[in-house]
C-alpha positions as CSV (number, residue, x, y, z in Angstrom):
1,M,199.6,104.9,-13.4
2,S,201.0,106.7,-16.5
3,L,204.6,106.9,-17.6
4,P,204.9,110.6,-16.8
5,S,203.6,109.9,-13.2
6,L,206.2,107.1,-12.8
7,L,209.0,109.3,-14.1
8,L,208.0,112.2,-11.8
9,G,207.7,109.8,-8.8
10,F,211.2,108.4,-9.7
11,V,212.6,111.9,-9.8
12,I,211.0,113.0,-6.5
13,S,212.1,109.8,-4.7
14,T,215.6,110.2,-6.1
15,L,215.7,113.8,-4.9
16,L,214.4,112.7,-1.5
17,G,217.3,110.2,-1.1
18,A,219.9,112.5,-2.6
19,G,218.8,115.5,-0.4
20,F,218.9,113.3,2.7
21,H,222.4,112.2,1.7
22,A,223.5,115.8,1.2
23,V,222.4,116.7,4.7
24,R,223.7,113.6,6.4
25,G,226.9,113.1,4.4
26,G,228.8,109.9,3.7
27,G,230.5,108.1,0.9
28,G,229.4,106.2,-2.2
29,G,228.0,103.3,-0.2
30,K,225.9,105.6,2.0
31,L,224.6,107.4,-1.1
32,L,223.5,104.1,-2.7
33,L,221.8,103.2,0.6
34,D,220.0,106.5,0.8
35,L,218.8,106.3,-2.8
36,I,217.5,102.8,-2.3
37,L,215.7,103.7,1.0
38,G,214.2,106.8,-0.6
39,W,212.9,104.8,-3.5
40,L,211.5,102.0,-1.4
41,G,209.9,104.3,1.2
42,F,208.4,106.6,-1.4
43,W,206.9,103.9,-3.5
44,L,205.5,101.9,-0.5
45,G,203.9,105.2,0.7
46,Q,202.5,105.7,-2.8
47,L,201.1,102.2,-2.8
48,A,199.6,102.5,0.7
49,A,197.9,105.8,-0.3
50,A,196.5,104.4,-3.5
51,R,195.1,101.4,-1.6
52,L,193.6,103.7,1.0
53,G,192.1,105.9,-1.7
54,L,193.7,109.1,-0.5
55,T,193.3,112.0,-2.9
56,I,194.4,114.9,-0.8
57,G,197.9,116.2,-1.6
58,S,198.1,114.4,-4.9
59,I,199.8,115.5,-8.1
60,G,198.0,113.5,-10.8
61,S,198.1,109.9,-9.6
62,L,201.0,110.5,-7.2
63,H,199.9,110.6,-3.6
64,L,202.6,112.8,-2.1
65,I,200.8,113.4,1.2
66,L,201.7,109.9,2.3
67,A,204.6,109.0,0.0
68,L,207.0,111.7,1.2
69,P,206.6,111.1,4.9
70,V,207.0,107.3,4.5
71,G,210.1,107.9,2.4
72,L,211.6,110.1,5.2
73,V,210.8,107.5,7.8
74,F,212.5,104.8,5.7
75,L,215.5,107.0,5.4
76,F,215.8,107.9,9.1
77,V,215.2,104.3,10.3
78,G,217.4,102.8,7.6
79,N,220.3,105.0,8.4
80,W,219.8,104.4,12.1
81,L,219.9,100.6,11.6
82,S,222.6,100.6,8.9
83,P,226.1,99.4,9.5
84,V,227.4,101.8,6.8
85,E,229.0,104.7,8.5
86,A,230.1,108.1,7.2
87,P,233.9,108.5,7.2
88,K,235.4,110.3,10.2
89,K,236.9,113.7,9.5
90,S,240.5,113.8,10.6
91,K,241.7,116.8,12.5
92,A,244.3,118.9,10.7
93,R,247.4,119.7,12.8
């Protein structure tokens, strides 16, 4: 895998985690968790697609057809199992 593919994959996986965080909300700890889960899921999906030899839905050597859904699954399951909670919003009186 070339350096441009690695950089593009890093950017896409970072956007995946940051976008998930923007929708779900939370503090700094939650952001870090979402980024790590996005990175892990994306790259494990990429590795699985490369091992299976999938070429559909690829950009260069990045196999997005499997990497993105696996990244999303990691984010949803990781946030479901995580003890890190988003801060509660207080009601203004």
